N, C-alpha and C positions, 0 to 999 in steps of 0.2 A: 580823280585818276584821270586827269589828263596829260598832267606831268609824265607819265608812263610813254606817252605817244611822241614821237619825232613827226609824225606826218597825221593830217587828218583821214582818220578811218571813212568819212564819207566821200572824201573825192580824191585823197592822196597827196596833197600840197602840200610839202614841206614848212617846218617855222620860219624858216628863211624865205617863204613865197615861191621858192622852186616849185616848178610844178611837179605832177605824178608823171613817174617813169614810165609807168602803163596804163594812163588814165582810163581805159576800156573796160578796166576791171572793178572800180569803182561805181557806187551808186549814181551819183549825180554829178553832174559838171562844176567845177571851181567859183564858177561865177553867181550861183546859186546861193549862196550863204558865205558868211563870217565863219569860217574854217575853225576856229577855236572858241568863237564867242557864244554862237546861238545853238545851232543843229547839235554841233558835239557834244556841247553840254548840257543837253536837254535828252539826249538818248542813252540807252542802257548801252554798256560797254561789256557785257559779259554773257554769253550763249546760257550759260548756267540760270542766270536770274529771267532772261527772254523764257526758258521752259519753263520754269517753275509757275510764272506768272501765267503763260500760256494754260499749264495743266490747271492751275487753280481756277481760272474761268471756267475753264470745259467743266469741271466738275462743277461748278457753282450753277453752270446751266442746265446739267443732268439731275441736280436736285431739284431746280425749278421745275423741270418737266416730270419728275416723280411725282411732285404733291401737286402741282397747279394742271399743265395740260403739255404734251409733248409739240407743239408749237413752240412753246420757249427754246426747246432744243433747236428748231431750223434757226430762229433767230439769234441763236446762240452761234450756229456757225457762221450766219453773216457778221457778227459783231467780230469773231474770232478771226476771219479774214481781213476786216480791215482793220483789226490790232496790229496782225504779225506784217501788216504792210507799212504799220506805221512804226513799227517797235523793231524791227529786225535789222540785224547790222549788215545785210546784203541784200542786194536785190533779187539775187538766187533765192535765198531762203525763203523772202517775201514770197515771190512768184510759186515757188514751191508750195509752201503752205496755202497760199491761195489756191493753187490747183487742189490740194488734199479736200478742203472745205468745199471746192463748188463739187469733186466727185461724192463725198460722204453726204452733200446735201442730196445731190442726184441720185446716190443709194437709197437714201431714205426715202424719197418720193417713190420709189420703184415699189419699196417695201422690204428692202434690206437696211433695216434699222437698228442703232445701237439701243435705244430703247423706245419703246411704244406700244401700240395696238397693233395684230396681227392685221392684213391688209387679205382680200379676197381676189384672187387673180388667173387670169386664163393660164392654165398650169398644164391639163389635161385637154386633149383634142382628138379630131376624128381624123384620120388618113381617106382621102377621096370619098367623103360622105356621097351617099345616094338616100334622096327620099323613100319612104314608103308609099305606096299607093293602095295597096289592097291586103288583106289577110283572106287567105282563102282556106276552107273546111279541106282535110283535117289538119294538115300542116305547112302550106304553103305561105311564102312573103312574095310579094311583086313590087319591084322598084322602079322608080320612074324612067331609068336610062333601059328597062326591058327587060333588066336579068331577073330571075326567079329562083329563089333556097327553098328548100325542106328545112323545116325545124327540126334540129336532132330530138330533144329531150322532151318535148312536151306536143300537146294535142289540143288544137285551137277546139272552143265549146261554138263560137259562133263566127261566121263571116266577118271582114268589117272593110269598108270602102273611105279610104282616107281624104278623098278629091273633093267629097262631097261637103259644101258648108255647112258649119253647125247650127243646127237648129234649137238643139235643148230640150225636143218632144218627143223624142222615139228613144227605144235602148240603142239602136247603133252611137247615138250621141251620149248616151250614159257610159259606154265602152270607151269613145275616144277621151271623156270628160276623166273615166279612172286614168286610163293613161297616163295623159299629162299630169294627174295628181299623184300618180308614181314616181315620173320626172321631176314631180317639184316646179312645174310650168307655172307661172303666174296664170291668174284669173283673164284679165285680158289678153295672155298671149295665146294665141291660136297658129305659132309656128309649127310647120312638120316636122315630123319626126324622120330623123335620118339616121342612117347605120351606116357602122362600116364591117364589109365582109373581110375576116379574117380565114386565111387557109389554114387548117392542122395538119398534122402530120398525117393522119390515117385518111387524108383526101378530104376530109369534113369542113364545113364552113362554120365559124362561130360569128354571130351580128352581135356587133355592139353599138349601145347608143349613149347618148351623154344627157346625166341625170345632173339636174342643178343640186350645188352639195347645199347641205343643211344641217348647218351649226347650232344646235339648240339649245347647249349649255353657255351659260352668260359668261363662264370662267373662260371660255375660247376667247373673248375679245379683250381681256384684262391685259392694260399693260402690264409689260416685263421687257428686261434685258434681253437685245437678240431674240424677238419674235420672229417664228417660221411664219413664211405665207402660206396664204391656206388656198387651193385649189375652188375657184366658183364653179367648176363641172367635175363631174367623175364620169370615167366611162365604165359602165355596167354593161351585163349581160343582157340582150332583148328578150331571151326567154323568161328569165327572173321578173322583167318588168311584166309582161305576158300573165305568168301564175300571178304576181301579187295585185294586179287589177283584177283577176279574177276571170279572165277572159281564155286561160288557157290551163290546160291539169299535164301534170307528167306523165309520159308516156312509160307502157308499162315496162319496156327494157329499160328505162332511165330507174325506175323504181326498183329494180331487180340488181342494178349494177352498182346504184350508190349505196356506201355503207356509212358514208359520213353526216351527221346529226346536223352539219353546218352547212350541207348543202342548200344554197339558196334558192332553186326551184323547189325542193321538197320543203324546207323552211316556210315558204310561199304557200305552198298547197295545204300544209299544214294547220296556218292561221286562215284558211279559206272559210268563209261564212256559208259558201255553197248556196249564193241567190242566184235565182233566174238560171237554174239549170236545165238546160235542153233535155228530151226524150231518152231513154236509156240506148246505148249504142253497142255495139260489140266491143269497140276499142275500150268505151266504159267500162264492160266487163271485164275484159281482160286487165286493165288496172286495178280494178277491186281485187281480181284472184292473185294478183302481185303482191298488194297492199297485205292481204291476209297472210300469204308465203313469206312475209318481213314480218308478221307478228305486229301488223298496224291493221288491228280489227276496227278500232273504232272509224279511223278514215274512211277503210274499206266499205261497212256496213252504210256510212253515211254517204257515199257517193251514191251506193244501190239504192238509197230509199229517196234522195233528194233526185235523181234523175227518173223516179217512179219505174224502178225495172221489177215488174209484177210478178213477172215470171221467173223471178230468182229470189223471192220471199221464202221460200219454202228451205232453200239451202240456206239462206242469209236465218231464218230461225234460228239452224243447227248452230251457225256461228256464235248467235245471243247467247243462246244455251251454254256455249263451250265459256264465253267469256265470262257469263255468270257464275261458272262453276269454278272456273280457276281464273282471276284476275290475271291479266299481263300488261306491263306497261310498253310501250312502242319505242321505237330509236329515237322518235322526237316529241317523247313526252307526253303521249295520250294513253290515259288508262282506259282499258276496256274492263268493266267491271259491272256488275247488275245496277249501280246507281247511272250510270255513263250510258248505257244501252237501254234502261227502261223507256226513254223518250223515243225511242229507233222502234222498240218492241211495240210500244201502243199504234205508231203509225201504220205498221205492215199487220197489227192484230186487233180488229175493232173490238172482238170479245174483251180481250186486257185491257182496252182504254176505257169502255163502260163500266168495269170492274173496279179500274183504278178511280174513277171518276164517282160511284156510287160510294167507295169508301171513304174520300174525300168530303162528299157531303154529309157525310153522317159523323163525320170528325168535328167536336167543335174546334181543336185548334190549329184543325188544317190551313195551311198558307196559302194563300192565292196563288203562288205557283204551282203548288200542288192542284189545284184544280184548273187552271189555265194550261197545262201540258196535256191532258189527257183531251180538254174539248177543241184545244188545236189538232190532236190527232183524229177526233170523231169528223171536224167538219174541213180535215183537208183538201184542195183544191175542189170546194164547191158541192161535199155530198152531202145531200138534201136529206138520205136516210140518219147521218149525225145531228142535222139541225131538228129532226124529228125526236130522235131521243133525247136532246137537250130540251126541247120545249114540253116533253113530258116530264121531265125532271123537275122544271120550272114550277109546273101545274100541280106538283103533288104537295099535300099539305102538310107532310111530315120535313119538307125543306126547310133549312134556317133562312130567315131574312138575309143575310149577310151573304149567304151560297148563290141565293137565288140572285141579287145584285150583281155578285160577281159572274155569276154566268150570262146575265143580261150583257153586261160590259164586254164581252168578249164575243157573245153572237153580234154583237150589234156594230162591231170593228167592220165587218164585212157589209154591211148595209149603210151603214154612217157614209161610208167611202161614195156612195151613189149619192148622195144628196148633201143638201145644207144643214149643218148642224145646227144651227140655230131653229129650224123647223121640226128637229128629231127629237130635242129635250125632253117631248112628253112622253117619248116612248120607256123612260127610265122610272116613271110612276103609273103610268096606263099601259102596263106588259099584255094586260087581258087583250087589249083592243087589235094593239100590234100583232100577236099573236092568229087573231082572226085575220087581220088580211093577210098572213103569213097563208095562213090555210086555204085563203080563197084563191091567192094568186101563186100558190105552189110549183102547179103545172107550168105557169109562164115565165119562170124563173130560171135564167141560164148563166153558169158561170162564166165572166169574161176577163181580158188582159186588156189593158189601153197601151197606146202606143209606147208609153214611158214607163214601161214596166211594171205598173201598179195591177190589183186584181181586185174582182168584187161581185157581186151579182148584179145582174140587171135585167129589164123585161126580156122575152123575146122578141127578134125583131127590131130592137131600138138600141141607141147607143146607150153606155154606161151613165153619160148626164143626160138622157132625153127627161124634160120634163113631166113625160108620160108617167114615169117613177112617182114624182109627187103627186101626181093630180090624182094616182088612183088610191095614194094613202091618206089624203086630205079629207076625205068624208069620214075614216075611222078617227082621225084625229079630232074632228069636228063634233063626232059622238061621245069620245073620251072626256073631251072639255065639258060638254053639254050635261053627262053624266056626272062627271067631279062635281060641279056648282049645285046639281040636285042632291049630293053627298050617297051617290049610289055605291054600294062596294065593290070591290075590283082593284083596289088602287094596291100598289106596291107598298107594302108594310116597311117604314123606315126604322 
């Protein structure tokens, strides 16, 4: 193809040796090669051939990235840049392709890929974030800059101080851990919670915080063409975070105003397990009444029972009877019927619990759950009258061995909590002597809570982990072992 050229296409030199008319337009100077013998004879002369080879190499590296790893695509960008500089007909084309390859590589590293795995980057952020210093009952949030805002849609169950270092030994630390768990903070990460205050049209303030995004599905990170970039953090409503972590419940106004089953605050409250609820307050009663008006009978009843609103048990009993007579389903999927309301009815009416337990003990086909529910209702919050009834049932000659063992396992939950489990195993088989200890020390037992939220029995004027507890039970344990060695009756039938 060289015969078709009167001049060297690399330097512009004529066949007769005359220099190029405009040498600045050519890639190299005439002194660097033998015009028609070395360089020109070994270079492509067609843009079409160059483009075809370039596309073929690009496709080859894309296929290699699909079957091997996307690193081969980055390697391909580098090789293509070198190849274009070597094989292009002009310096302008070489530099253009080289620039394009550098840009494509830079975009690839930033997450804008032709092919590869999605990457997690900081897309969402807060504007002028301020650290939270404290939460105050009923709905106040204090920030580090001295500002304070009222929560619009939730009521706080407990006050919380964000400035104290965590010790993991009290309820406040549990609340902080719950908030960090909802925000998907890492275990070793104790970074402060920052908020952005956004003014709304009605002169109210919406508090926004950042939640670490959680992409649980493995297909999210599967390689694909033109993968989208994933945000490392998401902007979420701080009120939803508080409701999800169990530190707040929706206000009565919010319950009445919201009709969306996907409302984040109400959805979080509907999934609440109602653990460590404070005593009943007027605000809680207003929330329960709002829930009843919205046909959320089960949620409203649970709120009254878990907060121990004994003054409202008579009215609550009528609500339960109404739900039992005509089952209803709430907006958030909870059915209020005889099955779901039965555990709540047993907790507010001991007579119902005793009747249900008697029937379960007499039924050979009764499940462990059928026995466990009335037991928990009778012994809730350390009711000694309930334990008296249970021990009387255990002593009954007509009780089945399986039912007696299930009753004991439920009773000992509140006593094993206070002592070394290895020293309490004898109670499972020598229950008669445990019953004697209980009757001897019944008047000294008191129901206590530990600083980390757990609960159980302790002796009066002593800590829940006081060794005095074990010292009092040791004589009964020794006597039981001695009687057992002498084959004295009174052991639990296996």
